[in-house]
C-alpha positions as CSV (number, residue, x, y, z in Angstrom):
1,X,75.8,-70.4,-28.8
2,X,74.5,-73.5,-30.6
3,X,70.9,-75.0,-30.2
4,X,69.9,-77.3,-27.8
5,X,68.3,-79.5,-30.2
6,X,70.3,-82.5,-32.0
7,X,69.5,-84.9,-34.9
8,X,67.0,-87.6,-33.9
9,X,65.9,-85.0,-31.2
10,X,62.0,-84.2,-30.8
11,X,61.1,-80.4,-32.2
12,X,58.8,-78.9,-29.3
13,X,55.4,-79.2,-30.8
14,X,54.3,-75.2,-30.2
15,X,51.2,-73.7,-31.2
16,X,52.1,-70.2,-32.4
17,X,49.7,-67.2,-33.9
18,X,50.3,-67.4,-37.9
19,X,50.5,-63.8,-39.7
20,X,46.9,-64.0,-39.5
21,X,46.5,-64.3,-35.9
22,X,45.2,-67.7,-35.5
23,X,47.0,-69.9,-33.9
24,X,48.8,-72.8,-35.5
25,X,49.9,-76.3,-33.8
26,X,53.6,-77.5,-35.6
27,X,52.3,-81.1,-35.5
28,X,48.7,-80.1,-37.7
29,X,51.0,-79.4,-40.9
30,X,52.5,-82.7,-40.6
31,X,49.1,-85.3,-40.6
32,X,48.4,-87.2,-43.2
33,X,45.4,-86.4,-45.6
34,X,41.9,-87.3,-45.6
35,X,42.6,-89.6,-48.3
36,X,45.5,-91.2,-46.7
37,X,43.6,-92.1,-43.6
38,X,41.2,-93.8,-45.8
39,X,44.1,-95.4,-47.8
40,X,45.6,-96.6,-44.3
41,X,48.7,-94.3,-45.4
42,X,49.3,-92.7,-41.7
43,X,52.7,-91.7,-42.2
44,X,51.8,-88.2,-42.7
45,X,54.4,-85.5,-44.3
46,X,57.8,-83.6,-43.2
47,X,58.4,-80.0,-42.3
48,X,61.0,-77.7,-42.9
49,X,61.2,-74.8,-39.8
50,X,63.2,-71.4,-41.0
51,X,63.9,-68.9,-38.3
52,X,64.3,-65.6,-39.5
53,X,65.9,-62.4,-38.2
54,X,63.4,-60.0,-40.0
55,X,62.2,-58.2,-42.9
56,X,65.5,-56.0,-42.3
57,X,68.3,-58.6,-42.7
58,X,69.8,-58.7,-46.3
59,X,70.4,-62.2,-46.3
60,X,66.5,-63.3,-44.8
61,X,66.1,-61.0,-48.2
62,X,68.1,-63.5,-50.5
63,X,67.1,-66.6,-48.5
64,X,63.3,-66.4,-48.7
65,X,62.9,-65.4,-52.4
66,X,64.5,-68.7,-52.6
67,X,61.9,-70.6,-50.9
68,X,59.5,-68.6,-52.6
69,X,60.5,-70.2,-55.4
70,X,60.8,-73.9,-53.9
71,X,56.7,-73.5,-52.4
72,X,55.2,-74.6,-55.7
73,X,57.5,-78.0,-55.6
74,X,57.0,-78.2,-51.8
75,X,53.2,-78.4,-52.6
76,X,53.2,-81.3,-55.4
77,X,55.3,-83.1,-53.0
78,X,52.7,-82.6,-50.2
79,X,55.8,-81.1,-47.8
80,X,55.7,-78.3,-45.4
81,X,56.8,-75.2,-44.8
82,X,56.7,-72.5,-42.1
83,X,58.6,-69.7,-41.6
84,X,59.0,-68.5,-37.4
85,X,60.4,-64.8,-36.4
86,X,59.5,-62.6,-33.5
87,X,57.6,-59.9,-35.3
88,X,54.2,-59.3,-34.7
89,X,51.5,-60.9,-37.0
90,X,50.8,-57.5,-38.9
91,X,54.5,-57.2,-39.7
92,X,54.6,-60.6,-40.4
93,X,51.5,-60.3,-43.1
94,X,53.1,-57.9,-44.7
95,X,56.5,-58.9,-45.2
96,X,54.7,-62.6,-46.5
97,X,52.9,-60.8,-48.9
98,X,55.5,-58.7,-50.0
99,X,57.4,-61.9,-50.9
100,X,54.4,-63.7,-52.4
101,X,54.6,-66.3,-50.0
102,X,51.8,-69.4,-49.4
103,X,53.2,-70.8,-45.9
104,X,52.5,-69.4,-42.8
105,X,54.6,-67.1,-41.1
106,X,54.1,-68.0,-37.5
107,X,55.1,-65.2,-34.9
108,X,57.3,-66.0,-31.3
109,X,56.8,-62.2,-30.1
110,X,57.2,-63.7,-26.1
111,X,61.1,-65.7,-27.7
112,X,59.5,-68.5,-25.7
113,X,60.6,-70.9,-28.6
114,X,63.6,-69.0,-29.1
115,X,65.2,-69.2,-26.3
116,X,64.0,-72.9,-25.5
117,X,65.9,-74.0,-28.7
118,X,68.9,-71.9,-26.9
119,X,69.1,-69.7,-30.7
120,X,68.4,-66.2,-29.6
121,X,70.7,-63.6,-30.9
122,X,71.9,-61.0,-28.0
123,X,74.2,-59.2,-30.2
124,X,72.1,-57.5,-32.7
125,X,72.8,-53.7,-32.3
126,X,69.2,-52.3,-33.9
127,X,66.5,-55.0,-33.8
128,X,67.1,-56.8,-30.2
129,X,67.0,-60.1,-29.3
130,X,66.1,-61.9,-33.0
131,X,66.6,-65.6,-33.4
132,X,69.5,-66.9,-35.0
133,X,68.6,-67.9,-38.7
134,X,68.4,-71.3,-38.0
135,X,66.8,-74.4,-40.5
136,X,65.1,-77.6,-38.8
137,X,64.0,-80.2,-41.4
138,X,61.1,-82.4,-39.4
139,X,60.1,-85.9,-39.9
140,X,56.3,-86.2,-39.6
141,X,56.5,-86.6,-35.9
142,X,58.6,-83.2,-35.8
143,X,61.6,-85.6,-34.9
144,X,64.7,-83.7,-36.3
145,X,66.2,-85.0,-39.7
146,X,68.4,-82.2,-40.2
147,X,69.9,-78.9,-38.7
148,X,71.3,-75.8,-40.6
149,X,73.2,-73.2,-38.7
150,X,72.8,-70.2,-40.9
151,X,74.8,-67.4,-39.0
152,X,76.7,-67.0,-42.1
153,X,74.7,-67.6,-45.2
154,X,76.6,-70.1,-46.5
155,X,75.5,-72.6,-43.5
156,X,71.8,-72.2,-44.8
157,X,70.2,-74.8,-47.1
158,X,70.0,-74.6,-50.6
159,X,67.2,-75.5,-51.9
160,X,69.0,-78.7,-53.4
161,X,70.0,-79.8,-49.9
162,X,66.1,-79.4,-48.8
163,X,65.1,-81.4,-51.6
164,X,67.4,-84.4,-50.7
165,X,66.7,-83.9,-47.1
166,X,62.7,-84.4,-47.7
167,X,63.6,-87.2,-49.8
168,X,65.0,-89.2,-47.3
169,X,62.0,-88.2,-44.9
170,X,59.6,-89.2,-47.8
171,X,61.4,-92.5,-48.9
172,X,60.5,-94.3,-45.3
173,X,56.7,-93.5,-46.3
174,X,54.6,-96.9,-46.5
175,X,53.3,-95.6,-49.9
176,X,56.3,-94.1,-51.4
177,X,56.6,-97.1,-54.0
178,X,54.2,-97.5,-57.1
179,X,53.2,-100.9,-55.5
180,X,51.5,-99.5,-52.7
181,X,48.6,-98.3,-54.9
182,X,48.0,-100.9,-57.3
183,X,46.2,-103.1,-55.1
184,X,42.5,-104.4,-54.7
185,X,42.3,-102.4,-51.5
186,X,43.7,-98.9,-52.4
187,X,41.6,-99.2,-56.1
188,X,38.2,-99.6,-54.2
189,X,38.7,-96.1,-53.1
190,X,41.2,-94.6,-55.8
191,X,39.3,-96.2,-58.3
192,X,41.0,-96.4,-61.8
193,X,39.0,-94.5,-64.8
194,X,39.6,-97.6,-66.5
195,X,36.7,-99.6,-63.9
196,X,34.2,-96.8,-66.2
197,X,35.0,-97.4,-69.5
198,X,32.1,-99.4,-70.0
199,X,29.5,-97.3,-69.1
200,X,27.8,-96.5,-65.7
201,X,27.0,-100.1,-63.6
202,X,23.8,-100.6,-62.1
203,X,23.9,-99.4,-58.2
204,X,24.4,-103.2,-56.1
205,X,25.5,-105.0,-59.5
206,X,28.8,-105.8,-57.8
207,X,26.8,-107.0,-55.0
208,X,27.8,-103.9,-52.3
209,X,25.1,-102.1,-50.1
210,X,23.7,-99.4,-51.6
211,X,22.7,-96.0,-50.0
212,X,21.2,-93.0,-50.5
213,X,21.9,-89.3,-49.1
214,X,23.1,-85.9,-49.8
215,X,26.6,-84.5,-50.9
216,X,27.8,-82.3,-47.5
217,X,30.7,-80.6,-48.9
218,X,33.3,-81.3,-51.9
219,X,36.7,-79.8,-52.3
220,X,37.6,-79.4,-55.8
221,X,41.4,-78.7,-54.7
222,X,41.4,-82.2,-53.4
223,X,39.1,-83.8,-55.1
224,X,37.5,-85.9,-52.0
225,X,34.3,-85.0,-50.4
226,X,31.5,-86.5,-47.5
227,X,27.9,-87.7,-48.0
228,X,25.6,-87.2,-45.1
229,X,23.3,-90.5,-45.0
230,X,19.7,-90.0,-45.5
231,X,19.1,-92.7,-42.7
232,X,21.7,-91.2,-40.4
233,X,25.4,-92.2,-39.0
234,X,28.4,-91.6,-40.1
235,X,29.2,-89.5,-43.3
236,X,30.2,-91.8,-45.7
237,X,33.8,-90.4,-47.5
238,X,34.3,-90.4,-51.4
239,X,37.1,-89.4,-54.3
240,X,36.2,-87.8,-57.1
241,X,37.0,-91.3,-59.0
242,X,34.2,-92.2,-57.5
243,X,31.8,-90.6,-59.8
244,X,31.6,-92.5,-62.8
245,X,33.2,-90.8,-65.8
246,X,36.1,-90.0,-67.8
247,X,38.5,-86.7,-66.5
248,X,38.6,-84.8,-63.6
249,X,34.8,-85.3,-62.2
250,X,33.3,-82.4,-59.3
251,X,29.9,-82.5,-57.7
252,X,28.3,-79.6,-55.9
253,X,27.4,-79.7,-52.2
254,X,24.0,-80.4,-51.4
255,X,23.5,-82.9,-54.7
256,X,21.7,-85.6,-53.7
257,X,23.1,-89.1,-54.4
258,X,22.7,-92.9,-54.9
259,X,25.9,-94.7,-53.8
260,X,27.5,-98.2,-52.9
261,X,29.3,-98.6,-50.1
262,X,32.7,-100.6,-48.9
263,X,33.9,-101.0,-45.1
264,X,37.5,-100.9,-44.9
265,X,39.6,-101.0,-41.4
266,X,39.4,-97.1,-42.1
267,X,35.9,-96.6,-42.5
268,X,33.3,-96.1,-44.9
269,X,33.7,-94.6,-48.2
270,X,31.7,-94.7,-51.4
271,X,32.2,-96.0,-55.1
272,X,29.6,-95.7,-58.1
273,X,28.0,-92.0,-56.8
274,X,25.0,-91.3,-59.1
275,X,23.0,-88.0,-58.9
276,X,19.7,-89.0,-58.1
């Protein structure tokens, strides 16, 4: 039984419950980051979708730990991974925790997606109606980049094969080359530390409008945040590089600030963010 999908076809943008029984839409995993959107880099990121038979399968117990070893590399490359089985979320959560996996485990208990893809295994003697162990590498728009039929273990992708597939997708990004970041427009938002070498310039010295407000939130993991303006209106995005100084800078939510604003085609951003 061969999947109905082919390379170049669109993978269904389904919403399935994860290991915490929360609905996850596949397309939500490939979206550009908030920083990407403000920089105009809207390509998005690739997604690996792995169908596995279950915790009982020795081949899955060989493949999934390999993916655990790969997950940190996926994180720094901004690529995403999900695994899908027909087990209930509680079973998925236990298996995921035992593996030490950090990616979403999705549940297709109804077998609707498995049937749609024509990968339902009807030969299993002990655990009935399991998915055949296919792996799909998807582009950001969920177009299929590569398909692996893992019925025999040798058909499942190695980490190096996945790395090559992801590289092929990432090379299409508009910002794949360094030069995309070395432009005045980008460096207004992702500000080089060299700009702050001579100290903090007075607000407005560059001829930019000056506003004031309060930090609504700041994510220390991404280095991005939002400022609520005192005068109201849309929140203002900022990257940690807009905080004058050296090294990795952070600021707490609720901090009153003054800042300069820059308008670009993708929204308003702040620079020279100073605590009041």
